[in-house]
C-alpha positions in Angstrom: -31.4 85.5 -5.3 -28.0 85.5 -7.0 -25.3 88.1 -7.1 -25.1 88.3 -10.9 -24.4 86.4 -14.0 -22.6 83.0 -14.0 -18.9 83.5 -14.5 -18.9 81.7 -17.9 -15.4 82.9 -19.0 -13.9 82.1 -15.6 -15.5 78.7 -15.6 -14.1 78.0 -19.1 -10.6 79.1 -18.0 -11.0 77.0 -14.8 -11.9 73.9 -16.8 -8.6 74.3 -18.8 -6.7 74.4 -15.5 -8.7 71.5 -14.1 -7.9 69.4 -17.2 -4.3 69.2 -16.0 -5.5 67.2 -12.9 -7.8 64.7 -14.7 -10.9 64.4 -16.8 -13.5 67.2 -16.3 -17.2 66.9 -16.3 -19.0 70.2 -16.5 -22.5 70.9 -15.1 -24.3 72.6 -17.9 -25.8 76.0 -17.1 -27.5 75.0 -13.9 -27.9 78.2 -11.9 -27.6 77.8 -8.2 -25.9 74.4 -8.5 -23.5 73.5 -5.6 -20.6 73.0 -8.1 -19.7 74.0 -11.7 -17.6 70.9 -12.6 -16.1 67.7 -11.3 -12.4 66.7 -11.8 -12.3 63.0 -12.1 -8.8 61.8 -11.1 -7.3 58.4 -10.5 -7.7 58.6 -6.7 -10.5 61.1 -6.1 -13.2 63.2 -7.6 -13.1 66.9 -6.8 -16.2 69.0 -6.9 -15.4 72.6 -7.9 -17.3 75.9 -7.6 -15.9 78.9 -9.5 -16.5 82.6 -8.7 -15.1 85.9 -9.7 -13.7 88.4 -7.2 -13.0 92.1 -7.5 -9.7 91.7 -5.6 -7.5 88.8 -4.4 -8.0 87.5 -0.8 -5.3 87.6 1.8 -7.0 85.2 4.3 -9.3 82.2 3.9 -11.7 84.0 6.3 -12.2 86.8 3.7 -13.4 84.2 1.2 -15.7 82.6 3.8 -17.3 86.0 4.5 -17.6 87.1 0.9 -18.9 83.7 -0.5 -20.7 82.2 2.6 -23.7 81.0 0.6 -21.6 79.4 -2.1 -19.3 77.6 0.3 -22.3 76.4 2.4 -23.8 75.1 -0.9 -20.6 73.1 -1.6 -21.4 71.2 1.7 -24.2 69.5 -0.2 -21.5 67.3 -1.7 -20.6 64.5 0.9 -17.0 64.5 1.9 -15.5 61.0 1.7 -12.1 59.4 1.2 -12.8 59.6 -2.6 -14.3 63.1 -2.9 -13.1 66.6 -2.2 -14.7 70.1 -2.5 -12.8 73.1 -3.8 -13.7 76.7 -4.3 -11.8 78.6 -7.0 -11.8 82.4 -7.3 -10.5 84.5 -10.2 -9.6 88.1 -9.8 -10.1 90.7 -12.6 -6.4 90.6 -13.4 -6.6 86.8 -14.1 -5.0 85.6 -10.8 -6.5 82.4 -9.4 -6.9 81.4 -5.8 -7.9 77.8 -4.8 -9.5 76.8 -1.5 -10.2 73.4 0.0 -13.6 73.2 1.6 -13.6 70.6 4.4 -16.2 69.8 7.1 -16.0 72.9 9.2 -13.0 74.7 7.6 -11.8 76.5 4.5 -8.1 76.4 3.6 -6.2 78.1 0.8 -4.3 75.7 -1.5 -1.0 76.6 -3.1 -1.7 78.1 -6.6 1.3 76.5 -8.2 0.4 73.0 -6.9 -1.7 71.6 -9.8 -1.8 68.1 -8.3 -2.8 68.3 -4.7 -1.6 65.3 -2.7 -4.5 62.9 -1.8 -3.6 63.1 1.9 -4.5 66.8 1.8 -8.1 66.0 0.8 -8.7 63.1 3.1 -11.2 63.3 5.9 -8.5 63.0 8.6 -6.0 65.3 6.9 -4.1 67.8 8.9 -3.8 71.4 7.6 -1.3 72.0 4.9 2.0 73.5 6.1 2.0 77.3 6.2 -1.7 77.5 5.5 -4.0 77.9 8.5 -7.6 76.7 8.0 -10.5 78.8 9.1 -13.7 77.5 10.7 -16.6 78.2 8.5 -19.2 78.5 11.2 -21.6 76.5 9.0 -23.9 74.1 10.6 -23.6 70.8 8.8 -26.2 68.2 8.3 -25.8 64.7 9.8 -25.2 63.3 6.2 -22.1 65.6 6.0 -20.2 64.3 8.9 -17.9 62.1 6.9 -19.3 58.8 8.2 
């Protein structure tokens, strides 16, 4: 069961934003897929899921509560030193929020930081300054433990 149509316009806009960070490979029209596109950069590949929201989020916990199924689905992508998972949300007024999905936490990324430092995505990364991460409460499979 889904919550509505795929956010085609938001995905197209997100692909433009993602193009500033590297080559973009879109997943064509697969409903229920864990991600909408992959950003292929020089030092990592970022798997991105895009959703629309009725209002901006103040805390990462709000995103976790509103999109629990989608964030859990992103955990299908193994987190390694060369991969990252991001969840992008677009409000009706066109504002974007970007969230890093790690093993066991969700953390908002700065909107103006187009190129996120590789150390922020790494498995052993500490939280970004001024942005507390929130435990997702999602049980992870043994294949998702970063080993």
